[in-house]
C-alpha positions, 0 to 999 in steps of 0.5 A: 500500500502507498500513501497518497496526497492531493495538493489543491483538492477542492476542485473537480479534478481533486474530487475526481482523484479521490473518487477513483482512488477510493477504489484503488486496491493499493492506495490510502488517501492521507492528505487533501490540501486547500488553503481556503477550506483548511479544517473543513471536511472534504465531504462538505465540498465533495458531497458525493464522497460522504460516507466514503472518506473521513478526511479534512482539508489541510494547509500543508507545505511540501515538507509535510507532504513528503513526510506523509506521502509516497505519491502527490498529485498537484491539482493547482492553478496554472503557475502554482505548480512550478513554485511547489515542484522544486520542494517536492522532488528532492526525496523519494516522493513521486509527483504527478502534476495535473496543471499545464506548468510542465507540459511544454518545452521552456522555449514553447512555454515562453512563446505561449505564455509570454514569460520565462518558466521559473523552474525549467526542468524536464518532465515526461509527458504523461500520455501513457499510450505514447510514453512508456518511459513513464514507468521509470520516472518520479515526476510526470506532467499530466496532459491536458483534456483537449490534447489527450483526445486530439493527440490520441485521435491523430497519433497513429497517422502522425507516427506513420508519417502520412498527414499533410494537415489536420484540423481539430474541432473539439466540443467540451462539457462545462466542467472543463471550465473548472469549479469556480462559476464563470460566464462560460459555465453560467447556465443561461449562457450555455443551456441550449447553446454551443459556444465556440471560443479562442477560435485560433489561439487556444493554448492547448494547441501548442501542447498537442502540436508539440506532441504530434511534432515529436512523432512527425517533425514535418507536420506543422499544419495543425489547427484547433478550435474548441467549443463548450456544449451544454453537457457536464462531462466529456470531450468529443473531438472531430479530427479532419486529417488530410493525408499525403496519399489515398488510404483505404479503411483497412490501411487506416484500421491496421495503423490504429490497431497496430499502435493501440493493440496493447493499450487497454484504455484506447478502444478503436471502435467500428462506428462513431464514438459517443460521450455516453460510452466513456462517461466516468471512465478512463477510456478513449474511444476512437472511430473513423471514416475515410473520405477518398474523394478528398484524401481525408480521414475523419477521426472522432475521439471521445473521452471524459474530460475529468477522467482520461482528460485529467484525474484518471490519466493521472492515476494511470501514470501513478500505476506505471510509476509505482509498478501497479497494474495499469488498470488498477482503480480505473477498470470500470464501465461507463454509467450509461445512459 
């Protein structure tokens, strides 16, 4: 058994981490931190955990976390993790950072965020399906929700070197905006509506561009537009992938099944993925159709943004880092409908 702490546990990802970890056979949750809620029961904030977790929020520093935990998850706002990580990584503690702080190379971080990184150390990008080296690491940067669905949708074809350009169109549930109320999550603004935003400038684009370029450094024509839809959970990504040559359905299927054959949380399906089939799970469902007239492959991926797009993927990373079964605490079917 290992002891686990969640730093910044008051939000959706913190609550989802605890929900999933409660079913993990190798984990004890021993710490949940929040400066604003210190001293209050965790179940007062995360009401779905009532009767399952007898724990109070604490305001703990890095030394306290290292003293009590084997693994720490950072579920803190952008910019906060880079001030915490140096104090956490000078011992045996394993750390999975769910923020965006360490996902980009320092030069790309500077370009995207307009500032220098305060702790420009290298972190392995925790998209397990493409980074088996996670198992040898003590510090992992957990991918973002949009990049998880987009990268997994295009990675097999990028690795095969057949993409000339790709356009990602993603639809996200409102939990992607975080637990604090905002204009994007205000019910009258989102109900019966689909809202596009940051049409060409979303920061997550740099993340999956970096990852796809790692697979094919000639692939530079990558576009992305996100939308918010009136759903609580999930991201459905439609990737319009234009190829350098005509490809048959069998060709494409061989490429996808070849890359994901031994990846338990990616399901290549015959049909169009749906959010309902992955709700509450760590699965990414992928389906596609071939448009031979336009040398285009339309690939659709579906994930739960709070699980495979955040907390579940973080636990998947922890499992490999600690030598556990990759499925531990995560192997469950969706709640559907």
